[in-house]
C-alpha positions as CSV (number, residue, x, y, z in Angstrom):
1,A,45.7,4.2,33.9
2,H,47.4,6.0,36.8
3,R,51.5,5.1,36.9
4,P,53.3,5.8,40.3
5,H,55.8,8.7,39.8
6,T,58.8,6.8,40.7
7,V,62.5,5.9,39.8
8,A,61.4,2.3,39.2
9,A,58.0,3.3,37.2
10,Q,60.5,5.7,35.1
11,K,62.5,2.4,34.4
12,A,59.8,0.2,33.8
13,T,57.9,2.7,31.4
14,Q,57.7,-0.5,28.4
15,V,56.5,-3.2,30.9
16,L,53.6,-0.4,32.4
17,S,52.5,0.5,28.9
18,A,52.2,-3.2,27.9
19,A,49.9,-4.3,31.2
20,E,47.7,-1.0,30.3
21,K,47.6,-1.9,26.7
22,A,46.6,-5.7,28.3
23,M,44.5,-4.3,30.8
24,N,42.2,-2.9,28.7
25,R,41.8,-5.5,26.2
26,Y,40.9,-7.8,29.4
27,F,38.4,-5.3,30.6
28,T,36.8,-5.0,27.3
29,Q,36.5,-8.6,26.5
30,D,34.9,-9.8,29.9
31,A,32.4,-6.3,29.0
32,L,33.8,-5.0,32.3
33,S,35.4,-1.0,30.7
34,A,32.1,0.7,32.5
35,R,32.2,-0.7,35.6
36,V,36.2,-0.2,36.1
37,S,37.7,2.8,37.4
38,N,40.6,4.4,38.9
39,L,43.6,2.0,37.1
40,W,46.9,1.9,38.8
41,I,49.6,0.0,37.4
42,Y,52.8,-0.6,39.6
43,P,56.4,-2.3,38.7
44,T,57.6,-4.9,40.7
45,N,61.1,-6.3,40.4
46,D,60.2,-8.8,37.5
47,S,60.1,-6.9,33.7
48,S,57.2,-9.1,32.7
49,S,55.2,-8.6,36.2
50,V,53.1,-5.8,37.6
51,Y,50.5,-4.8,40.3
52,V,47.2,-3.5,39.6
53,Q,45.0,-1.9,41.7
54,Y,41.5,-0.6,40.9
55,E,38.2,-0.1,41.7
56,L,35.0,-2.5,40.3
57,R,31.4,-1.2,40.4
58,D,28.9,-3.9,40.8
59,G,25.5,-3.2,39.0
60,G,24.0,-1.9,42.4
61,G,26.2,1.1,42.5
62,N,28.9,-0.7,45.1
63,S,32.5,-0.7,44.4
64,S,35.3,-2.4,45.5
65,R,38.9,-2.1,45.4
66,Q,40.7,-4.9,43.6
67,L,44.3,-5.8,43.6
68,A,46.0,-8.6,41.5
69,L,49.5,-9.1,40.0
70,I,49.9,-9.4,36.2
71,E,52.0,-11.9,34.3
72,L,52.8,-10.7,30.8
73,R,54.3,-12.0,27.6
74,G,54.9,-9.1,25.3
75,Q,51.5,-7.6,25.5
76,E,49.6,-10.7,26.4
77,I,48.7,-11.2,30.0
78,T,49.6,-15.0,31.0
79,R,48.0,-14.7,34.2
80,I,46.2,-12.9,37.0
81,V,47.0,-13.4,40.5
82,D,44.2,-11.9,42.0
83,L,45.4,-11.0,46.0
84,A,41.8,-9.9,46.7
85,G,41.1,-13.5,47.8
86,R,40.4,-15.3,44.8
87,P,42.1,-18.4,43.5
88,A,45.1,-17.2,40.3
89,T,43.0,-17.3,37.2
90,R,44.9,-18.3,33.6
91,V,43.9,-16.0,30.7
92,A,44.7,-17.9,27.2
93,S,45.3,-14.6,25.7
94,A,44.2,-11.2,26.2
95,A,45.6,-9.6,23.2
96,A,43.7,-12.0,20.7
97,G,41.2,-9.8,18.4
98,G,43.0,-6.9,18.8
């Protein structure tokens, strides 16, 4: 995963690391790992939320850029708000089994 080289990102190292681990588990759990590339994680003013941006390839080789707000509790995703126009998704626990 990539992170911006900003003062805000340096101050948010802990939540960015937790979000990276949680997103990797989420992608693996939903069998998306092979379809995801160019993951960026951005801090917010909330110590338990980050923005994520990534490319998601479909079966035909096309890709679309995804943008979401991820809410965390520790290293677990509690909520994903897809900012690409889909309704909010609740995730029981992305940390289960890992």
